[in-house]
N, C-alpha and C positions, 0 to 999 in steps of 0.2 A: 504494500500500500504506500501511496505517496503522502507527503506532509499534509496536504489539504483533504485527504480522504478521512471521513469521520466514521466510517464503518468500524464496528467492533469485531466483526467476524470476517474471516478471509473467504473470498469467493474462489471457486475453482473454474478454470477455463473448460468449457464444454461446447458441444455443437449438437443441440437437441431440437428436432423439429417440434413445433407447437402451433396452436391456434389461439388467437386472441378474440374474445367475444365481449360485447357489451352486456351488462346485466339484463337489459331488456331483450337481448337477442337480435336487435336490428343491425348491429355492426359485427362483422366477422372478417378476419384476415389471417393469413399465415405469417409465421415468424420463426426465428431460430433463437433459442436461448444460447447466449455466448458466454455468460458467467453465471454461476449459481451458488447459493448457500441455503441454509435452512430458513433464513429470514427473508430472502428476496432473490432477484435475478436481474440480469441485463438481457433485454431482447433486441433483436435486429429485425426491422421490417421496412419495406419501402413506403409504408403508409403511416409512419410514426406520428405525423401531425393530425391524423384522423382518429387515432386510438383514443377512446374516452379515458377519463381520469380513473374511473373505477372499472375493473375488468375481471373476467373469468379467463383463466389460462389453462387450456387443455394441453397437457404435456404428454407426448408420446411415451407409452410405457406405464403411465399411471392410470388407475381406474377412475379416480375422481379429479375434477378440475381444481385448481388452486385459485382462490379469490385474492385479488391484489389491488393496489393503488399505484398509479404512475407518480413517481416522485421527481423525475427529471426527464428531459428530452434533449437530444442533441443529434443533428443530422438524421441518420437512419436508425438511431438507437434510443432506447428508453430504459430507465431504471424502474423496477417493480418491487414494491414492498408487500410481502404477503400479509394478508389481514386475517386469514383463517387457516 
């Protein structure tokens, strides 16, 4: 982690396909999880500006989606804090 990084948990570099959905189901787009920890992840998607602030993240290999909140956006990436 760098000096300005405020995370208390180290994230692991990964490349996991996932789907981002809005809570109401009206928005859906594919993404790739690039970094992950137990508390959150970094996603990459071409539609980062369209991703709602509160999301459901369907992660390949997991039975249930993870609920989360977008905490930052930059270019084609966004930080997700898991809420459940």
